[in-house]
N, C-alpha and C positions, 0 to 999 in steps of 0.2 A: 504494500500500500504506500503510495507516494504522499509527500507532504507539500503543502503550498508554501512558497516563499513568504516570509513575513516582511511586510512593508515597514521599514524603519521610519519613524517620525521623530522630528527634532522636538525634544522637550523644551517648553518655553524657558528661556533664560532671562537674565537681567536685561540684556539688550533688546528683548522683545516687550519690555514694559514701557508703555508710553510715557510714564513719569520719568523713567531713566533717560529716554531719548530727549525729553524736554530739558532735563537738568544738564545733560551734556551740551545740547545746543545752546542753552543759556550761558554756560561757561565759555563757550567759543565766542558768542556774541559779546560777552562782557570783556573779552580780550581784544575786541575790535576785528573779529574774524567772522564775516558773514558765512553762514552754513549753506552749502549747496545741496547736500544730501547726507542722510544717515543710512548705513547699511549694516544689517545683522546677518552674518554669514551662517550658512548651514554647516553643521558639523558638531563634533563633540567638545570643542574647546571654548566655545563662547566668544569667538572672535567677532569684532565689530569695527567699523571705521566711520569717521565723519569727514566728509569732503568740505574744505573751506577755501576762502580766498584770503590771502594774507600778503600785504605789501605788493599787491598786484599779481601774485603768483598763485597757481593752483597747488594746494597742499592738502594733506590729510593727516589726521591723528588716527592711528590704528592700534587697537588692542589686539596683540598677538597672544591669544589664549594658550597656544601650545607652548610658547616660550615664556609666558607670563611677563610680557614687557609692553609698555605703552610707547609707541614709536611715532616720531614726527617724520613725515615723508614729504619731499618736495619733488614735484614733477620736473623731469629733465626735458630740455628742449628737443633732444634727439630721441626721446621716448623713454619710458621706464620711470623709476623712482629712485631718489637718493634718500638714505636714512641717516641724517646728520645727528640725530639724538634719540636715545631711548632711555626709559627709566623704569624702575620697579614700582609697583603700586602695592604697598604693604597690606592695606585693607581693601579687598576687592568687593566693595559695595558701592552704592550710588555716591555717597560722600567721598569715599576714597578715590573713585574715578574722576569726580568733579575736581578734586584737589590736584590730581595728576594732570588733567587737561589744563588747568590753570597754570601749573608749574611748567609744563612743556611749552605752553604758548607765551610764557613770560620771557623765554630765552630768544634773543634776537637771531634772525636767520641771515 
């Protein structure tokens, strides 16, 4: 007797909470970085990113859930992204990520 494949569904994570998205977006806006888009990735690590404009450049703040790092990325003119800065987020809740986003966006690029 055969078995049916089980369809995996992503369990809702922090980045799927509208209050979290609002808090991260507000932190970016407070740093003078208009938010273009927020993306919550599928997968087991809780990865998410927020695309912003900063100093006329396309940038994004990425939570790399697999490596547990908050990363500032800057779009390169030839394509791809540069990662000039990454930090640890000691407390991985809404307040911890808001503080991390504020910290990463306080560093000049």
